[in-house]
N, C-alpha and C positions, 0 to 999 in steps of 0.2 A: 252133937250136931242135930240129931233127929229127936225131938221131944216125944214123950209119951202123952197120949190123949187122956184127959179126965173123962169119967163115964158119960157125961152129957155134952161134951165138947164136940163140935163138928170139925172134921178134918178139912184143912184148907188145901186148895189145889197145889200151891207152891210146895207144901211139905210132902204131898203125895208124889209130885214129880221128882223132888229131891230124893225121896226114898226109892223110887223106881230106878233112878240113876245109880244110887249106891248098890242096889241089889243086882244090877246088870253090869257093874263096872268091869269085872273080870272078863266077861264076854265081849264087851265093847272095846276095851283098851288092852286086851291080851295081858292082863295082870300087871300092868304098869303101876308102879307105886307112886309116881309123881304125876304132876299135872293137875288140871282142873277141867270140869265140864261146866259150860255155861248154858243154861236153859232159858229160852226166851219164848214168851207166849203173849198173844194179843187178845183183848176182849173188845166187844163192840156193843152198841145199844140193843142188838137183837133180842135178848142177851145170850151170849154163848162164847166159848173160846173160838176164835177165828183161825188161829194157826199156832203151831208150836215148832220151834227149831232148837236143836241141840248142837253145840259146838264144843270142841276140845282143844286144849293147848297144853302141850308138853314141853314146848320151847317158847320162851318169852317172846311175845310179839307175833307169834304165828298161830293162827286159828284154822281148824279144819272142821267142816260141817260133818256131823255124825248122821243126823237124820232130820227130816221135817215132816210134820203132819199137817195136812191142809183140810179145810172144810169149805165147801161152797154150796150155796143154795142152787137148786135146779128150778126150771120153770114150774115143775109140779110141787114146789115147796118142800121137796124131800132133800135133805142135805146129803151131798156126796162127800165122801171123805177118803183119805188115803195116807198111808205112811210110806215114805221112801227113805231108804238108807243110802248114804253116799258110798262111793266105791271104797272098799276096804273095811267097811263097818257093817256089822249085822248082829242082832241079838233077838232071838225068838222070845226070851223072857221079857225084854223091854217092849217088844211089839205087842205081846199079850197084855201087859200092864197098861200101855198107852191106849189100846183098843178098849179095855174095860173102863178106864177113866173117861175117855172121850164119849163113850156110849152112855155114861151115867153122870154127866156134868152137873145135872140138877142136884146131885148129892153133895156138891162142894160149893159152899156159899160164895166164895170169892171168884169162881169161874163165871158166875152169872151176875156180874156187877151192874150191868145195864149201862156201862160207860165205855167209851173208847179209851183204851190204854194199852200199854206194853209193860209187862213185868219181866224182870230178869233175876235169875237165881244162879249163884255160883256154888258149885259143889266140888270141894277138894277131894283128893284121893281118900277113900274111907279106910278106917281101921276095922279090925274084927268086931270091936264093940259097936261101931257105927252100923255095921251090917246087922248085928243082932237087934239093935234098936229099930232099924229100918224094917226088919221083918215083923216085929211086934206092932209098929205103927201101921204098916200096910194091912195087917190082919184086922186091926181095929177099924181102919178106914173102909176096907172092903165090907166089913160087917155092917157099917153104917149105911152103905148103899145097897145092902141086901145081897151081897155076893160072898162066896167063900174064897179066901185067899189061900192058894196052895203055893208054898215056898217055891220060887223059881228053880227049876232044874237047869243049872248052868252048864252048858257045853261050849267050850271055847272053839270057835270056828275061825281059822286064819284065812283071810282073803287078801290077795296081793294088793298093795296100795300103789297108786301110780297116777 
């Protein structure tokens, strides 16, 4: 599922987001083995990511919003941004990875396409091998944007859904 990067290859944003979901799966979905996560993000001519939303489905035909990350320009031309988790979902590891990615968008060529568009990525429940590949991929992607990737320390937090 998660490919390894060649030495001079640039990490694409959709693969970084996919890896972030894989690495935070246990935290987000309380170790559920089934289901999928749908990642949706939009680009615009500005160029930058405009928004990001993650949804999950563990029952066919039923989707729940996990989180959304929004970015909006302010009158002072400084972008305001924020991550909001939906009731029942929380992941400090995912929050940290998304903050890092959103603050360093220029390091991911497809996030700054200069076109208006929506991209959707579907991430199935990961295997242990998928998790190992995602860790290696993220370490390489972080290195390419000048950051050190520390393997997420996953702590499962159960919050009532309702």
